[in-house]
N, CA, C and O atoms as a DFTB+ gen file, in Angstrom:
780 C
 N C O
     1  1       0.824      -1.190       0.000
     2  2       0.000       0.000       0.000
     3  2       0.871       1.256       0.000
     4  3       0.604       2.202      -0.742
     5  1       1.932       1.262       0.852
     6  2       2.826       2.416       0.916
     7  2       3.559       2.625      -0.404
     8  3       3.776       3.760      -0.828
     9  1       3.944       1.510      -1.059
    10  2       4.648       1.609      -2.335
    11  2       3.736       2.226      -3.400
    12  3       4.176       3.072      -4.178
    13  1       2.466       1.804      -3.435
    14  2       1.519       2.343      -4.394
    15  2       1.255       3.829      -4.094
    16  3       1.167       4.633      -5.022
    17  1       1.131       4.195      -2.828
    18  2       0.915       5.587      -2.442
    19  2       2.115       6.441      -2.845
    20  3       1.940       7.556      -3.335
    21  1       3.318       5.938      -2.646
    22  2       4.531       6.679      -3.014
    23  2       4.615       6.861      -4.528
    24  3       4.984       7.934      -5.005
    25  1       4.275       5.817      -5.284
    26  2       4.302       5.898      -6.744
    27  2       3.264       6.900      -7.241
    28  3       3.560       7.723      -8.107
    29  1       2.062       6.835      -6.702
    30  2       1.002       7.762      -7.082
    31  2       1.391       9.205      -6.742
    32  3       1.150      10.117      -7.533
    33  1       1.983       9.408      -5.586
    34  2       2.438      10.748      -5.187
    35  2       3.506      11.263      -6.137
    36  3       3.489      12.431      -6.523
    37  1       4.432      10.397      -6.514
    38  2       5.499      10.799      -7.434
    39  2       4.922      11.178      -8.798
    40  3       5.368      12.149      -9.409
    41  1       3.940      10.423      -9.276
    42  2       3.306      10.718     -10.559
    43  2       2.577      12.066     -10.492
    44  3       2.661      12.864     -11.425
    45  1       1.870      12.316      -9.402
    46  2       1.152      13.587      -9.247
    47  2       2.128      14.755      -9.199
    48  3       1.902      15.776      -9.848
    49  1       3.214      14.616      -8.434
    50  2       4.221      15.680      -8.345
    51  2       4.847      15.926      -9.722
    52  3       5.029      17.076     -10.124
    53  1       5.174      14.859     -10.439
    54  2       5.763      14.993     -11.768
    55  2       4.786      15.684     -12.724
    56  3       5.180      16.575     -13.476
    57  1       3.522      15.279     -12.697
    58  2       2.518      15.887     -13.574
    59  2       2.346      17.372     -13.256
    60  3       2.269      18.200     -14.164
    61  1       2.286      17.704     -11.979
    62  2       2.165      19.122     -11.589
    63  2       3.395      19.909     -12.018
    64  3       3.276      21.039     -12.492
    65  1       4.568      19.322     -11.854
    66  2       5.803      19.997     -12.265
    67  2       5.807      20.256     -13.766
    68  3       6.186      21.339     -14.212
    69  1       5.385      19.263     -14.542
    70  2       5.330      19.438     -15.993
    71  2       4.322      20.516     -16.393
    72  3       4.586      21.315     -17.291
    73  1       3.173      20.537     -15.727
    74  2       2.182      21.572     -16.019
    75  2       2.721      22.963     -15.706
    76  3       2.575      23.882     -16.512
    77  1       3.338      23.119     -14.551
    78  2       3.908      24.415     -14.168
    79  2       5.003      24.805     -15.149
    80  3       5.051      25.951     -15.595
    81  1       5.872      23.883     -15.487
    82  2       6.944      24.161     -16.439
    83  2       6.363      24.588     -17.784
    84  3       6.841      25.538     -18.404
    85  1       5.325      23.875     -18.228
    86  2       4.686      24.196     -19.508
    87  2       4.125      25.618     -19.502
    88  3       4.327      26.365     -20.459
    89  1       3.419      26.001     -18.428
    90  2       2.848      27.348     -18.367
    91  2       3.928      28.410     -18.272
    92  3       3.797      29.469     -18.886
    93  1       4.983      28.159     -17.527
    94  2       6.083      29.125     -17.422
    95  2       6.756      29.278     -18.774
    96  3       7.049      30.397     -19.197
    97  1       7.004      28.173     -19.453
    98  2       7.639      28.244     -20.769
    99  2       6.733      28.955     -21.764
   100  3       7.213      29.756     -22.566
   101  1       5.432      28.678     -21.730
   102  2       4.513      29.353     -22.641
   103  2       4.510      30.854     -22.403
   104  3       4.551      31.630     -23.358
   105  1       4.462      31.279     -21.132
   106  2       4.451      32.712     -20.836
   107  2       5.730      33.378     -21.296
   108  3       5.686      34.458     -21.885
   109  1       6.876      32.752     -21.036
   110  2       8.128      33.381     -21.450
   111  2       8.241      33.378     -22.972
   112  3       8.814      34.301     -23.552
   113  1       7.700      32.348     -23.622
   114  2       7.714      32.299     -25.089
   115  2       6.862      33.429     -25.661
   116  3       7.266      34.088     -26.620
   117  1       5.689      33.654     -25.078
   118  2       4.815      34.721     -25.558
   119  2       5.505      36.064     -25.405
   120  3       5.454      36.882     -26.324
   121  1       6.153      36.318     -24.269
   122  2       6.842      37.590     -24.078
   123  2       7.968      37.749     -25.088
   124  3       8.131      38.826     -25.662
   125  1       8.747      36.695     -25.315
   126  2       9.838      36.777     -26.288
   127  2       9.298      37.024     -27.684
   128  3       9.782      37.898     -28.404
   129  1       8.297      36.251     -28.059
   130  2       7.729      36.396     -29.391
   131  2       7.095      37.768     -29.546
   132  3       7.256      38.419     -30.578
   133  1       6.374      38.205     -28.522
   134  2       5.675      39.480     -28.584
   135  2       6.650      40.639     -28.743
   136  3       6.362      41.590     -29.470
   137  1       7.775      40.576     -28.087
   138  2       8.688      41.714     -28.138
   139  2       9.626      41.674     -29.344
   140  3      10.075      42.728     -29.793
   141  1       9.933      40.511     -29.874
   142  2      10.952      40.423     -30.917
   143  2      10.414      40.188     -32.322
   144  3      11.183      40.251     -33.281
   145  1       9.138      39.924     -32.475
   146  2       8.646      39.600     -33.811
   147  2       7.564      40.558     -34.285
   148  3       6.889      40.290     -35.279
   149  1       7.397      41.653     -33.592
   150  2       6.376      42.629     -33.938
   151  2       6.891      43.584     -35.012
   152  3       8.042      44.019     -34.973
   153  1       6.032      43.901     -35.960
   154  2       6.368      44.874     -36.994
   155  2       5.325      45.984     -36.994
   156  3       4.147      45.744     -36.728
   157  1       5.768      47.189     -37.291
   158  2       4.824      48.277     -37.535
   159  2       4.271      48.096     -38.948
   160  3       4.743      47.246     -39.703
   161  1       3.284      48.888     -39.294
   162  2       2.693      48.801     -40.624
   163  2       3.737      49.070     -41.707
   164  3       3.812      48.336     -42.692
   165  1       4.538      50.112     -41.529
   166  2       5.552      50.426     -42.544
   167  2       6.614      49.331     -42.619
   168  3       7.081      49.004     -43.710
   169  1       7.004      48.762     -41.477
   170  2       7.959      47.644     -41.502
   171  2       7.371      46.459     -42.268
   172  3       8.051      45.850     -43.094
   173  1       6.102      46.135     -41.990
   174  2       5.438      45.028     -42.692
   175  2       5.336      45.322     -44.187
   176  3       5.498      44.428     -45.017
   177  1       5.069      46.568     -44.516
   178  2       5.003      46.987     -45.916
   179  2       6.324      46.710     -46.628
   180  3       6.336      46.155     -47.727
   181  1       7.424      47.093     -46.009
   182  2       8.735      46.875     -46.633
   183  2       9.071      45.384     -46.752
   184  3       9.527      44.931     -47.801
   185  1       8.845      44.628     -45.678
   186  2       9.121      43.182     -45.709
   187  2       8.267      42.507     -46.781
   188  3       8.765      41.691     -47.556
   189  1       6.986      42.851     -46.821
   190  2       6.076      42.226     -47.775
   191  2       6.353      42.589     -49.220
   192  3       6.222      41.746     -50.107
   193  1       6.736      43.836     -49.470
   194  2       6.977      44.248     -50.861
   195  2       8.249      43.623     -51.436
   196  3       8.342      43.432     -52.648
   197  1       9.216      43.306     -50.597
   198  2      10.395      42.574     -51.095
   199  2       9.941      41.222     -51.651
   200  3      10.358      40.822     -52.739
   201  1       9.090      40.522     -50.904
   202  2       8.569      39.229     -51.372
   203  2       7.667      39.406     -52.590
   204  3       7.686      38.580     -53.504
   205  1       6.881      40.476     -52.606
   206  2       5.985      40.729     -53.742
   207  2       6.773      40.940     -55.023
   208  3       6.389      40.434     -56.077
   209  1       7.866      41.677     -54.945
   210  2       8.689      41.939     -56.140
   211  2       9.408      40.674     -56.609
   212  3       9.695      40.530     -57.797
   213  1       9.701      39.756     -55.682
   214  2      10.262      38.460     -56.088
   215  2       9.196      37.636     -56.801
   216  3       9.490      36.945     -57.776
   217  1       7.958      37.709     -56.317
   218  2       6.847      36.999     -56.948
   219  2       6.606      37.545     -58.348
   220  3       6.455      36.777     -59.298
   221  1       6.571      38.873     -58.481
   222  2       6.370      39.508     -59.781
   223  2       6.995      40.903     -59.710
   224  3       6.546      41.739     -58.926
   225  1       8.014      41.157     -60.509
   226  2       8.694      42.464     -60.455
   227  2       7.772      43.660     -60.708
   228  3       8.111      44.789     -60.353
   229  1       6.613      43.417     -61.316
   230  2       5.666      44.508     -61.586
   231  2       4.571      44.617     -60.523
   232  3       3.591      45.336     -60.718
   233  1       4.730      43.916     -59.412
   234  2       3.712      43.923     -58.357
   235  2       3.537      45.319     -57.769
   236  3       4.502      46.051     -57.549
   237  1       2.270      45.663     -57.521
   238  2       1.929      46.926     -56.863
   239  2       1.090      46.619     -55.624
   240  3       0.345      45.640     -55.588
   241  1       1.226      47.464     -54.624
   242  2       0.496      47.261     -53.375
   243  2      -0.949      47.720     -53.517
   244  3      -1.219      48.806     -54.029
   245  1      -1.881      46.875     -53.054
   246  2      -3.294      47.235     -53.035
   247  2      -3.755      47.563     -51.616
   248  3      -4.501      48.522     -51.421
   249  1      -3.331      46.797     -50.642
   250  2      -3.595      47.155     -49.247
   251  2      -2.767      46.293     -48.306
   252  3      -2.229      45.252     -48.684
   253  1      -2.683      46.766     -47.062
   254  2      -2.023      46.036     -45.973
   255  2      -3.021      45.991     -44.828
   256  3      -3.683      46.989     -44.543
   257  1      -3.135      44.855     -44.175
   258  2      -4.000      44.748     -43.008
   259  2      -3.347      43.872     -41.947
   260  3      -2.674      42.891     -42.262
   261  1      -3.554      44.240     -40.693
   262  2      -3.072      43.396     -39.601
   263  2      -4.039      42.231     -39.426
   264  3      -5.191      42.290     -39.857
   265  1      -3.550      41.175     -38.787
   266  2      -4.318      39.945     -38.607
   267  2      -4.254      39.570     -37.132
   268  3      -3.234      39.781     -36.477
   269  1      -5.359      39.007     -36.605
   270  2      -5.366      38.597     -35.198
   271  2      -4.218      37.644     -34.903
   272  3      -3.832      36.823     -35.736
   273  1      -3.684      37.775     -33.696
   274  2      -2.635      36.880     -33.218
   275  2      -3.030      36.409     -31.819
   276  3      -4.160      36.646     -31.392
   277  1      -2.155      35.768     -31.124
   278  2      -2.490      35.212     -29.821
   279  2      -2.244      36.127     -28.641
   280  3      -2.223      35.655     -27.504
   281  1      -2.058      37.421     -28.865
   282  2      -1.681      38.314     -27.772
   283  2      -2.854      39.063     -27.151
   284  3      -2.650      39.863     -26.237
   285  1      -4.063      38.828     -27.618
   286  2      -5.245      39.427     -27.008
   287  2      -5.277      40.937     -27.108
   288  3      -4.839      41.523     -28.099
   289  1      -5.811      41.564     -26.051
   290  2      -6.014      43.013     -26.052
   291  2      -4.716      43.812     -26.113
   292  3      -4.740      44.987     -26.481
   293  1      -3.595      43.209     -25.766
   294  2      -2.329      43.956     -25.790
   295  2      -1.774      44.110     -27.201
   296  3      -0.900      44.945     -27.433
   297  1      -2.263      43.330     -28.125
   298  2      -1.738      43.378     -29.483
   299  2      -2.054      44.716     -30.142
   300  3      -3.191      45.187     -30.109
   301  1      -1.046      45.309     -30.731
   302  2      -1.230      46.563     -31.447
   303  2      -1.149      47.810     -30.596
   304  3      -1.225      48.913     -31.137
   305  1      -0.997      47.687     -29.279
   306  2      -1.005      48.866     -28.413
   307  2       0.166      49.805     -28.668
   308  3       0.092      50.991     -28.346
   309  1       1.223      49.296     -29.231
   310  2       2.366      50.147     -29.576
   311  2       2.447      50.361     -31.089
   312  3       3.442      50.870     -31.604
   313  1       1.388      49.965     -31.787
   314  2       1.364      50.128     -33.238
   315  2       2.047      49.006     -33.985
   316  3       2.294      49.121     -35.186
   317  1       2.357      47.920     -33.295
   318  2       3.018      46.780     -33.933
   319  2       2.178      45.523     -33.733
   320  3       1.424      45.400     -32.767
   321  1       2.333      44.594     -34.676
   322  2       1.646      43.303     -34.591
   323  2       2.562      42.229     -35.165
   324  3       3.512      42.524     -35.890
   325  1       2.260      40.986     -34.829
   326  2       3.099      39.890     -35.324
   327  2       2.585      39.308     -36.639
   328  3       3.305      38.568     -37.310
   329  1       1.359      39.633     -37.011
   330  2       0.777      39.077     -38.242
   331  2       0.198      40.188     -39.116
   332  3      -0.551      41.050     -38.657
   333  1       0.577      40.130     -40.393
   334  2       0.109      41.097     -41.386
   335  2      -0.157      40.368     -42.697
   336  3       0.475      39.351     -42.981
   337  1      -1.079      40.876     -43.487
   338  2      -1.304      40.407     -44.854
   339  2      -1.221      41.595     -45.795
   340  3      -1.773      42.660     -45.519
   341  1      -0.531      41.405     -46.902
   342  2      -0.499      42.395     -47.977
   343  2      -1.211      41.795     -49.175
   344  3      -1.017      40.621     -49.490
   345  1      -2.027      42.584     -49.838
   346  2      -2.644      42.181     -51.101
   347  2      -1.935      42.982     -52.187
   348  3      -1.887      44.211     -52.135
   349  1      -1.387      42.274     -53.168
   350  2      -0.686      42.935     -54.264
   351  2      -1.292      42.485     -55.591
   352  3      -1.892      41.414     -55.689
   353  1      -1.122      43.321     -56.597
   354  2      -1.606      42.998     -57.930
   355  2      -0.494      43.168     -58.940
   356  3       0.493      43.857     -58.685
   357  1      -0.660      42.537     -60.087
   358  2       0.308      42.631     -61.182
   359  2      -0.467      42.539     -62.495
   360  3      -1.620      42.107     -62.509
   361  1       0.168      42.945     -63.601
   362  2      -0.516      42.864     -64.900
   363  2      -1.029      41.448     -65.196
   364  3      -0.585      40.472     -64.592
   365  1      -1.956      41.362     -66.121
   366  2      -2.568      40.104     -66.565
   367  2      -3.433      39.477     -65.468
   368  3      -3.473      38.255     -65.321
   369  1      -4.131      40.332     -64.692
   370  2      -5.061      39.865     -63.654
   371  2      -4.422      38.958     -62.613
   372  3      -5.053      38.011     -62.143
   373  1      -3.204      39.233     -62.260
   374  2      -2.538      38.445     -61.224
   375  2      -2.649      39.177     -59.889
   376  3      -2.563      40.403     -59.815
   377  1      -2.841      38.390     -58.852
   378  2      -2.877      38.914     -57.484
   379  2      -2.145      37.938     -56.582
   380  3      -1.953      36.771     -56.922
   381  1      -1.742      38.441     -55.427
   382  2      -1.140      37.564     -54.423
   383  2      -1.367      38.158     -53.043
   384  3      -1.443      39.375     -52.874
   385  1      -1.471      37.280     -52.069
   386  2      -1.481      37.673     -50.664
   387  2      -0.114      37.314     -50.108
   388  3       0.346      36.180     -50.244
   389  1       0.527      38.287     -49.485
   390  2       1.810      38.067     -48.820
   391  2       1.502      37.983     -47.333
   392  3       1.126      38.983     -46.722
   393  1       1.657      36.803     -46.746
   394  2       1.353      36.588     -45.330
   395  2       2.633      36.710     -44.511
   396  3       3.591      35.965     -44.719
   397  1       2.635      37.654     -43.582
   398  2       3.786      37.869     -42.701
   399  2       3.419      37.348     -41.321
   400  3       2.384      37.711     -40.761
   401  1       4.272      36.501     -40.785
   402  2       4.068      35.939     -39.454
   403  2       5.372      36.062     -38.683
   404  3       6.434      35.688     -39.182
   405  1       5.291      36.582     -37.479
   406  2       6.464      36.722     -36.603
   407  2       7.613      37.455     -37.279
   408  3       8.773      37.068     -37.138
   409  1       7.291      38.506     -38.008
   410  2       8.307      39.371     -38.596
   411  2       8.888      38.913     -39.915
   412  3       9.755      39.587     -40.472
   413  1       8.425      37.770     -40.434
   414  2       8.972      37.232     -41.686
   415  2       7.846      36.822     -42.621
   416  3       6.728      36.544     -42.187
   417  1       8.160      36.788     -43.909
   418  2       7.180      36.314     -44.881
   419  2       6.991      34.819     -44.667
   420  3       7.940      34.039     -44.745
   421  1       5.757      34.439     -44.397
   422  2       5.420      33.039     -44.169
   423  2       4.980      32.371     -45.469
   424  3       5.376      31.242     -45.759
   425  1       4.153      33.077     -46.254
   426  2       3.627      32.506     -47.497
   427  2       3.377      33.609     -48.512
   428  3       3.085      34.752     -48.162
   429  1       3.498      33.239     -49.759
   430  2       3.019      34.055     -50.870
   431  2       1.953      33.209     -51.551
   432  3       2.247      32.151     -52.107
   433  1       0.716      33.682     -51.505
   434  2      -0.406      32.911     -52.020
   435  2      -0.901      33.576     -53.304
   436  3      -1.594      34.592     -53.247
   437  1      -0.549      33.008     -54.466
   438  2      -0.958      33.623     -55.729
   439  2      -2.441      33.403     -56.014
   440  3      -3.046      32.428     -55.568
   441  1      -2.999      34.335     -56.766
   442  2      -4.396      34.233     -57.164
   443  2      -4.627      35.032     -58.429
   444  3      -3.683      35.457     -59.095
   445  1      -5.889      35.231     -58.748
   446  2      -6.232      36.014     -59.936
   447  2      -7.223      37.100     -59.540
   448  3      -7.923      36.985     -58.534
   449  1      -7.268      38.128     -60.327
   450  2      -8.227      39.201     -60.092
   451  2      -7.698      40.520     -60.604
   452  3      -6.526      40.850     -60.429
   453  1      -8.573      41.262     -61.235
   454  2      -8.148      42.560     -61.733
   455  2      -8.156      43.574     -60.596
   456  3      -8.629      43.287     -59.496
   457  1      -7.637      44.740     -60.869
   458  2      -7.658      45.820     -59.888
   459  2      -7.673      47.140     -60.625
   460  3      -7.235      47.236     -61.772
   461  1      -8.170      48.130     -59.970
   462  2      -8.267      49.477     -60.500
   463  2      -7.030      50.249     -60.048
   464  3      -6.586      50.091     -58.910
   465  1      -6.477      51.069     -60.913
   466  2      -5.281      51.831     -60.536
   467  2      -5.559      52.766     -59.359
   468  3      -4.630      53.171     -58.660
   469  1      -6.826      53.111     -59.137
   470  2      -7.200      53.946     -57.993
   471  2      -6.922      53.238     -56.665
   472  3      -6.757      53.896     -55.637
   473  1      -6.870      51.912     -56.678
   474  2      -6.638      51.138     -55.464
   475  2      -5.163      51.002     -55.124
   476  3      -4.823      50.558     -54.027
   477  1      -4.287      51.373     -56.036
   478  2      -2.847      51.181     -55.809
   479  2      -2.339      52.162     -54.749
   480  3      -2.611      53.361     -54.803
   481  1      -1.597      51.619     -53.792
   482  2      -1.000      52.438     -52.738
   483  2       0.399      52.841     -53.185
   484  3       1.228      51.984     -53.490
   485  1       0.661      54.133     -53.223
   486  2       2.014      54.624     -53.526
   487  2       2.838      54.511     -52.250
   488  3       2.751      55.356     -51.359
   489  1       3.629      53.464     -52.180
   490  2       4.337      53.165     -50.932
   491  2       5.302      54.265     -50.519
   492  3       5.537      54.459     -49.326
   493  1       5.861      54.983     -51.473
   494  2       6.819      56.037     -51.132
   495  2       6.144      57.270     -50.532
   496  3       6.823      58.129     -49.970
   497  1       4.826      57.370     -50.643
   498  2       4.107      58.525     -50.094
   499  2       3.616      58.303     -48.665
   500  3       3.170      59.247     -48.015
   501  1       3.693      57.070     -48.171
   502  2       3.203      56.769     -46.825
   503  2       4.206      57.321     -45.813
   504  3       5.339      56.846     -45.729
   505  1       3.782      58.324     -45.050
   506  2       4.679      58.994     -44.105
   507  2       4.345      58.709     -42.646
   508  3       5.226      58.778     -41.790
   509  1       3.089      58.391     -42.349
   510  2       2.697      58.112     -40.970
   511  2       2.687      56.600     -40.777
   512  3       2.268      55.859     -41.667
   513  1       3.140      56.151     -39.638
   514  2       3.180      54.718     -39.353
   515  2       2.097      54.378     -38.328
   516  3       1.526      55.263     -37.690
   517  1       1.830      53.097     -38.185
   518  2       0.845      52.629     -37.210
   519  2       1.248      52.996     -35.785
   520  3       0.386      53.159     -34.922
   521  1       2.539      53.127     -35.531
   522  2       3.010      53.495     -34.189
   523  2       2.531      54.894     -33.802
   524  3       2.227      55.139     -32.634
   525  1       2.462      55.794     -34.748
   526  2       1.974      57.159     -34.507
   527  2       0.445      57.180     -34.524
   528  3      -0.179      57.810     -33.670
   529  1      -0.150      56.498     -35.488
   530  2      -1.609      56.514     -35.646
   531  2      -2.323      55.946     -34.423
   532  3      -3.356      56.477     -34.015
   533  1      -1.794      54.883     -33.835
   534  2      -2.473      54.303     -32.674
   535  2      -2.386      55.241     -31.473
   536  3      -3.355      55.374     -30.725
   537  1      -1.246      55.890     -31.279
   538  2      -1.122      56.835     -30.163
   539  2      -2.078      58.013     -30.329
   540  3      -2.713      58.437     -29.363
   541  1      -2.184      58.543     -31.545
   542  2      -3.129      59.640     -31.805
   543  2      -4.568      59.174     -31.564
   544  3      -5.382      59.926     -31.028
   545  1      -4.879      57.943     -31.955
   546  2      -6.235      57.409     -31.778
   547  2      -6.581      57.253     -30.302
   548  3      -7.704      57.536     -29.884
   549  1      -5.615      56.803     -29.525
   550  2      -5.839      56.617     -28.087
   551  2      -5.952      57.976     -27.396
   552  3      -6.867      58.197     -26.603
   553  1      -5.034      58.872     -27.693
   554  2      -4.999      60.168     -26.997
   555  2      -6.135      61.098     -27.406
   556  3      -6.794      61.684     -26.547
   557  1      -6.368      61.237     -28.694
   558  2      -7.345      62.241     -29.127
   559  2      -8.766      61.704     -29.261
   560  3      -9.725      62.468     -29.154
   561  1      -8.914      60.410     -29.490
   562  2     -10.254      59.848     -29.696
   563  2     -10.607      58.785     -28.656
   564  3     -11.677      58.181     -28.733
   565  1      -9.731      58.551     -27.693
   566  2      -9.969      57.609     -26.590
   567  2     -10.313      56.204     -27.085
   568  3     -11.138      55.512     -26.489
   569  1      -9.680      55.796     -28.169
   570  2      -9.912      54.465     -28.731
   571  2      -9.360      53.409     -27.782
   572  3      -8.252      53.546     -27.265
   573  1     -10.134      52.366     -27.559
   574  2      -9.752      51.255     -26.685
   575  2      -9.448      50.028     -27.537
   576  3      -9.919      49.930     -28.671
   577  1      -8.657      49.081     -26.998
   578  2      -8.355      47.870     -27.768
   579  2      -9.578      46.973     -27.904
   580  3     -10.414      46.898     -27.003
   581  1      -9.667      46.300     -29.032
   582  2     -10.737      45.343     -29.249
   583  2     -10.541      44.110     -28.382
   584  3      -9.426      43.790     -27.970
   585  1     -11.638      43.429     -28.116
   586  2     -11.589      42.222     -27.298
   587  2     -12.610      41.247     -27.869
   588  3     -13.804      41.544     -27.910
   589  1     -12.145      40.099     -28.304
   590  2     -13.049      39.120     -28.899
   591  2     -12.576      38.749     -30.282
   592  3     -11.486      38.201     -30.447
   593  1     -13.393      39.046     -31.283
   594  2     -13.040      38.629     -32.646
   595  2     -11.951      39.494     -33.256
   596  3     -11.255      39.026     -34.157
   597  1     -11.768      40.719     -32.816
   598  2     -10.691      41.588     -33.309
   599  2      -9.929      42.093     -32.089
   600  3     -10.251      43.146     -31.538
   601  1      -8.928      41.342     -31.677
   602  2      -8.214      41.652     -30.443
   603  2      -7.210      42.773     -30.617
   604  3      -6.521      42.853     -31.633
   605  1      -7.132      43.638     -29.620
   606  2      -6.159      44.723     -29.630
   607  2      -6.550      45.797     -30.626
   608  3      -7.732      46.045     -30.865
   609  1      -5.538      46.433     -31.202
   610  2      -5.754      47.450     -32.233
   611  2      -5.347      46.857     -33.576
   612  3      -4.315      46.195     -33.684
   613  1      -6.152      47.093     -34.583
   614  2      -5.848      46.631     -35.936
   615  2      -5.606      47.826     -36.839
   616  3      -6.029      48.946     -36.553
   617  1      -4.903      47.553     -37.955
   618  2      -4.475      48.613     -38.862
   619  2      -4.712      48.196     -40.308
   620  3      -4.507      47.040     -40.679
   621  1      -5.150      49.161     -41.119
   622  2      -5.346      48.931     -42.552
   623  2      -4.735      50.106     -43.305
   624  3      -4.981      51.266     -42.975
   625  1      -3.944      49.793     -44.312
   626  2      -3.424      50.796     -45.242
   627  2      -4.069      50.511     -46.585
   628  3      -3.986      49.392     -47.092
   629  1      -4.719      51.529     -47.172
   630  2      -5.382      51.337     -48.457
   631  2      -5.501      52.669     -49.184
   632  3      -5.266      53.732     -48.609
   633  1      -5.867      52.591     -50.450
   634  2      -6.051      53.798     -51.259
   635  2      -7.420      53.750     -51.914
   636  3      -7.968      52.680     -52.177
   637  1      -7.953      54.922     -52.166
   638  2      -9.230      55.042     -52.855
   639  2      -9.627      56.498     -52.926
   640  3      -9.305      57.289     -52.039
   641  1     -10.327      56.843     -53.987
   642  2     -10.795      58.211     -54.184
   643  2      -9.649      59.221     -54.107
   644  3      -9.816      60.328     -53.594
   645  1      -8.493      58.827     -54.621
   646  2      -7.342      59.723     -54.677
   647  2      -6.627      59.950     -53.362
   648  3      -5.819      60.872     -53.254
   649  1      -6.907      59.129     -52.357
   650  2      -6.335      59.328     -51.033
   651  2      -5.809      58.007     -50.478
   652  3      -6.463      56.972     -50.599
   653  1      -4.631      58.049     -49.872
   654  2      -4.084      56.878     -49.184
   655  2      -4.340      57.065     -47.696
   656  3      -4.007      58.103     -47.124
   657  1      -4.938      56.043     -47.072
   658  2      -5.332      56.167     -45.670
   659  2      -4.803      55.022     -44.821
   660  3      -4.552      53.919     -45.307
   661  1      -4.643      55.319     -43.543
   662  2      -4.385      54.307     -42.520
   663  2      -5.580      54.350     -41.583
   664  3      -5.952      55.413     -41.086
   665  1      -6.174      53.200     -41.346
   666  2      -7.301      53.099     -40.430
   667  2      -6.858      52.316     -39.203
   668  3      -6.259      51.246     -39.318
   669  1      -7.161      52.862     -38.023
   670  2      -6.910      52.170     -36.758
   671  2      -8.264      51.691     -36.258
   672  3      -9.209      52.473     -36.160
   673  1      -8.355      50.404     -35.943
   674  2      -9.618      49.805     -35.517
   675  2      -9.494      49.360     -34.071
   676  3      -8.524      48.706     -33.688
   677  1     -10.480      49.720     -33.284
   678  2     -10.560      49.334     -31.876
   679  2     -12.017      49.394     -31.452
   680  3     -12.915      49.037     -32.215
   681  1     -12.242      49.855     -30.213
   682  2     -13.626      49.979     -29.735
   683  2     -13.752      51.242     -28.887
   684  3     -12.757      51.813     -28.441
   685  1     -14.996      51.662     -28.676
   686  2     -15.241      52.823     -27.828
   687  2     -15.589      52.363     -26.416
   688  3     -15.552      51.168     -26.123
   689  1     -15.928      53.312     -25.540
   690  2     -16.225      52.957     -24.150
   691  2     -17.557      52.236     -23.992
   692  3     -17.880      51.775     -22.897
   693  1     -18.338      52.129     -25.070
   694  2     -19.579      51.352     -25.068
   695  2     -19.363      49.973     -25.695
   696  3     -20.320      49.245     -25.961
   697  1     -18.101      49.625     -25.926
   698  2     -17.698      48.340     -26.505
   699  2     -18.152      48.178     -27.959
   700  3     -18.341      47.057     -28.430
   701  1     -18.326      49.291     -28.663
   702  2     -18.704      49.271     -30.070
   703  2     -17.462      49.425     -30.941
   704  3     -16.532      50.151     -30.591
   705  1     -17.459      48.738     -32.073
   706  2     -16.364      48.830     -33.032
   707  2     -16.195      50.276     -33.491
   708  3     -17.174      50.939     -33.833
   709  1     -14.956      50.763     -33.498
   710  2     -14.660      52.120     -33.946
   711  2     -13.479      52.089     -34.902
   712  3     -12.562      51.282     -34.752
   713  1     -13.513      52.975     -35.881
   714  2     -12.427      53.106     -36.846
   715  2     -12.021      54.569     -36.921
   716  3     -12.861      55.446     -37.122
   717  1     -10.730      54.828     -36.757
   718  2     -10.190      56.172     -36.885
   719  2      -9.342      56.178     -38.153
   720  3      -8.389      55.409     -38.276
   721  1      -9.697      57.048     -39.091
   722  2      -9.025      57.072     -40.392
   723  2      -8.094      58.280     -40.485
   724  3      -8.466      59.401     -40.137
   725  1      -6.876      58.024     -40.961
   726  2      -5.845      59.046     -41.097
   727  2      -5.424      59.188     -42.553
   728  3      -5.421      58.213     -43.304
   729  1      -5.074      60.392     -42.941
   730  2      -4.382      60.611     -44.204
   731  2      -2.973      60.053     -44.004
   732  3      -2.250      60.509     -43.119
   733  1      -2.580      59.077     -44.813
   734  2      -1.291      58.395     -44.623
   735  2      -0.103      59.276     -44.976
   736  3       1.031      58.955     -44.622
   737  1      -0.345      60.376     -45.666
   738  2       0.735      61.286     -46.047
   739  2       0.936      62.370     -44.991
   740  3       2.068      62.656     -44.601
   741  1      -0.165      62.975     -44.527
   742  2      -0.059      64.105     -43.595
   743  2      -0.228      63.712     -42.134
   744  3       0.235      64.426     -41.244
   745  1      -0.888      62.584     -41.875
   746  2      -1.173      62.182     -40.504
   747  2      -2.433      62.809     -39.942
   748  3      -2.775      62.572     -38.784
   749  1      -3.128      63.601     -40.738
   750  2      -4.354      64.268     -40.291
   751  2      -5.474      63.241     -40.117
   752  3      -5.644      62.348     -40.947
   753  1      -6.241      63.379     -39.020
   754  2      -7.396      62.512     -38.802
   755  2      -8.499      62.943     -39.760
   756  3      -8.877      64.114     -39.805
   757  1      -9.011      61.981     -40.526
   758  2     -10.045      62.264     -41.521
   759  2     -11.439      61.982     -40.998
   760  3     -12.375      62.737     -41.262
   761  1     -11.575      60.896     -40.257
   762  2     -12.889      60.531     -39.733
   763  2     -12.711      59.587     -38.565
   764  3     -11.645      59.008     -38.352
   765  1     -13.793      59.451     -37.817
   766  2     -13.774      58.517     -36.704
   767  2     -14.534      59.063     -35.526
   768  3     -15.151      60.126     -35.589
   769  1     -14.475      58.319     -34.466
   770  2     -15.175      58.631     -33.231
   771  2     -14.892      60.064     -32.783
   772  3     -13.749      60.520     -32.830
   773  1     -15.911      60.756     -32.358
   774  2     -15.754      62.078     -31.766
   775  2     -15.435      63.179     -32.755
   776  3     -14.801      64.169     -32.393
   777  1     -15.865      63.023     -34.000
   778  2     -15.567      64.049     -35.014
   779  2     -16.172      65.381     -34.640
   780  3     -16.021      66.356     -35.377
């Protein structure tokens, strides 16, 4: 009986030790990954366009968007995220999604589809970064991080109607989805909560 009790106790202690070790390792991994693999929108733009030009030298940027990651409400609070997608187009109805994960290009997913030249983002004209846009959104419009299906702050760079914009997405104090839109060249707030 004592031998069985000792064996059972040893198994329980070992299982608890492994669980504690697993949680400690997961937490330290998240902190390491969170701090070392985050990119701002402009950083993601540069990383993604290098891959886009390898895919097709005539590739043009159509938009950049952040993607949910495992960091919850803290994601995007400094204007950086670990996951981004770029949509690019090229002549002959070619398109591709450039998926960036943990600071590196993870996949280039080719596809088809036409695009309008009005949708093309002039990458050299983008002067404001997500790091600035999120701080302005928090300070001037009291934007809060999303919680649930869109965790933290999200960012979109796109063009249309002759204007290149950066949109910061979060929520208001009533837990409603909010979008603050900036002119990507001047940094001026164009629309959003509290206009």
